[in-house]
C-alpha positions, 0 to 999 in steps of 0.5 A: 526119539524126539520129533520136531514139528515144522510148519510148511512155508506158504507159497507167495502168490503174485498180485494180478496186474491191473487191467487197463480199460480200453477206450471205445472208439465210435466206428462210424463206418459200420453204420455207413455200411449198414445204411448203404446196404439197407438203402440198396435193398429197401429202395426197390421195395419202396419204389415197387410199393409206390408204383402199386398204390399211386396211379397218375391222375387218380391219386392214392389207391389200394385196388391192386391189393384188394383185388388179389384174392378175387383174381382168377387163378391166384389161389390155385397157383399159390396152393399148387406152388406150396404143394410142389414145395412141400413134396420137393422138400420131402423128396430132396431130404429123403434122398440126401440125408441117407446118402450123406450119412452113408458117405460119413460111415463109408470110405472117404473117397465117396464124399467127392463123388456124391458132392460132384453129383449134387453140384451138377445142377449148378453147371447144367442150365435150366433150359437144357434140363427142361429140354431133356425132360420134354424130350423124355415126356414125348416118348410116351405118345411116340413109343409107349402108347400101346403099353401100360407105361403110357399111363405113367407118362400121363400121370406125372403130367397131371395139371392138378399136381405135376409130379414131373415138376417135383422131380425137376425141382428136386434136381435143381435143389440138390446143391443147396440141400447138400451144402446145408446138410453137409455143413451140419454133419461136419459138426456131428460125430456120426460114426460114434452116434451110429455105433452107440445107437446100434449097440443099444439095439436101434435099427438103421431107420431108428438111428436116422430118425431118432439120433441123426435128424435131431442133431440136424434140425437147424440144417434141415430148416435151412435146406427146407427154406432154400428149397421153398424159395427156389420152388416159389420163384422158379419160372423157366421149367414150369413155363416151358413144360406148360404148367401154371404155378405161382411164378408163371401166374404172376408173369401171365397177370403182368400183361393185363394187370401190371400193378397187381402183378407187382403187388403179388410179388411184394406179398410173395416176398413177405410170405417168404420172409415169414416162412423163413422166420418160422423155419429158423425159429423152429430149427433154433428152438428144436436144436436148443431143446435137443441139446439141453441135458436135464440136471439130475440130483447132485451126488456127493463125492466121498472125500479121500483122506491122504496118507498122514505126512504125505501130499499137499494136504499135510500140514506138518512133517515129522523130522527125527532128531538125535538123542 
């Protein structure tokens, strides 16, 4: 029996259509919008700076800035505000991160409950919050003066580090911390990560510290910055409770040294921006290093030979002929 060999016809591939080059049109409105926005933010800052360095009938002077460090209470108030901010950030993250992880692993209906609870400080005015706190603090001398609990009321109101302000600032920061962390958790498959870590023998604390937190570093940095900004600029609660952090000190100094108070406000704004850059760089760099996967050695994939006469790799087919 003779076998005739016929070559497989080659498939014709149509040539790609030519791509027309787009004409780039200059969009001047973008530059106009950016210019207007820049003037809106920069003009008040420049006006404040001119007010601090220009004194009528004296000319240009920098006494408002040179006397800041030697001003009475500046270092103590700034250190107190930064300490309160660090404690508030730690307490807020300690409360919100486990709660949101548990909500992701639990029934979906609990998410709405946790969100409503965290958003309540946006509805309650700070003046109402501080009134309630002051009423509770008055219970100490009124009802607990002869009990050991009275010392607790005194300890939370210590002027060197008022714990009551940390508790109040944590409540005020809950909406911002919740929004930031919830957005980060929406982009992470929490149940799969937790199940994989638990199957590998990790405890619940190890799952949160070693698995969940590295995937939330950018969200943690955003929540920390929002909390820091809130604590450095909060005035109502601290003033009505009788404490003197940085914001209260600025208002107190403004009565006697108006230019110095404006100069301190500008410097605090610059400090806040610097901390924002540090936190954003830390969150971005950590996230990039956490998501980077080291490239391993390349492994060769063994080729699988197709059966003769079958598959697209066959170059010819055998057709039986008649004798």
